[in-house]
C-alpha positions, 0 to 999 in steps of 0.5 A: 469245610470239605476238602478233596483228597490230594491229586497226584499232579503237582507239576508247574502249570504251562501257563499262568493266566487263564480265563474260564466260561462255565466256571460254576459247572462240575468240570469248570469249578473243579478246573478253577480250583485245580488251577488256583491250587497250582498258582494260576491267575484265573478270571471267570465269566459270571452272570451274577457275581459274586458266586457261592461257587467261588467263595474263598477262592482268589478268582476275578469275576467278570459280569456277563454272559455268552451273549455279550462279546464285550464282557467276554473280551474283558474276561479274556483280556491278558489270558494265555489260555481261554477255556470255554466250558459253558453250555446248555446241557439238557436232553429234550427235543424242545427249545432249539432256539435256546440251545442255538443261542447258548451253544452255537452263538455263544461259541461264535462270540467266544471266538470273536472275543478270543485274544490273538495270542491265547490258546483256546480249550473248547469243552465239548461232549462225547455226545457230539461223537459217534457210538460203537459197542462196548467190545469196540468202543468209539474213538475220536475218529468215529463218525457221528451217530445219525440216530441222535440227530434231532436232539438240540443239545447233540446237534448244537454241540456238534455245530459248536465243534465245527465252528471251533475247528473251522476257525483260525484260533489256536484250539484244542477240543476235549470230549468228557464222558459222564463225570462224577466228583466233588463240587457238583453244585447244581447238581449235574451228573451227581443227580444220578447219585442222589436219586439212587441214594433216595431209592429211585434206582429199582430198574436201570435203563438198558444202555450204558456209558463211559464214566470218569472222575472229573478230577482226572478230566481236569488234569488232562485238560490242563495237559492238553494246553501244552499240545500242538494246536488242533488236538481232539481227545476223549476224556474218559475211563470205564465203560459200564452198563447203567445197571453196573454203574447204578450198582456201584452207586448203590454200594457207595450210598448204602442202597439196594442195587437195581433189580435188573435192566429194563428190556429195550422194548420197554424203553422204546414203547415208553419213548414212543408214548412220550413222543405222542404226548409231547406232540399234543402238548405234554411238557418235557420234564426230565423223563421225556422221549429224547432222554428215554431214547438216549438212555438205551444207547451204547455210549461206550468210548475209548480214552486211549489217545488221551492216555497216551498223549495227555497222561489221562488218569484212571481213578476207579469210578467207585472212588469218584462216586465216593468223593462226590457222595462225601462232598454232597454229605459235607455240603448238607451238613455245612 
């Protein structure tokens, strides 16, 4: 059985009874495990219980999904903190109705089912914020970037944020950056590690991102529940180009580092060609016009506010990659 290396935080939890949506995802599953390790009573919303992601954990599963307000109410009953981490996360142009149903209406249902006395921790994404440069990274006050509009994931996460901020709930919002770490069951961001480990990282996209250890994100999330209502924090760590991040992954997994970053004109040409094909019925796969366009953007962010107010950790990204790679290896052998 795989075991994560010990974390530095051993402080008592501010609240005991927690309810979590999205508990099978990377951030949700790490959060559930951290809470249980520190003595919390955790209830999770689960579409098909029992879930393998909770095997061996003292977790109460309530069957249901974000469409079901009654199931959400059962899940949240007695909770002191509700963490809404469930979302539809895909970068493409199609399927707007599904994104609206999960990300916007799902959030509206969470708010409708939220107990009056519970604190709400809403897990958003830095894609809902604006962008700046690596030299002057974006923060919580940076206006949204217009050039990302039209991507349903981005649009609906921004809309969900507005719902939360305009509600009467006792809310806090966190904006995780690109997370690496263990318990990435699907996998989500860990797919980048697996693809480079398989030798697919020859040429990196020209953009960049902020990368962070998911366990640092979880500790900051827990700390945010002690803060006054209305707080918003970017949870991140290192700003890296994709070529730099892929080089770290290659070093950890024993592969060759990318030869170079693709020129921006190449990604622009590819995105344009894909967009034409999609208009004529080309199916949007993982490589599509929206994903290619976003891979060239400067997703650079500052987590200074979270460091000051939440004690946000700064585990080296290489260590987070190594822990994720170790977990993937143990899972394959298990």
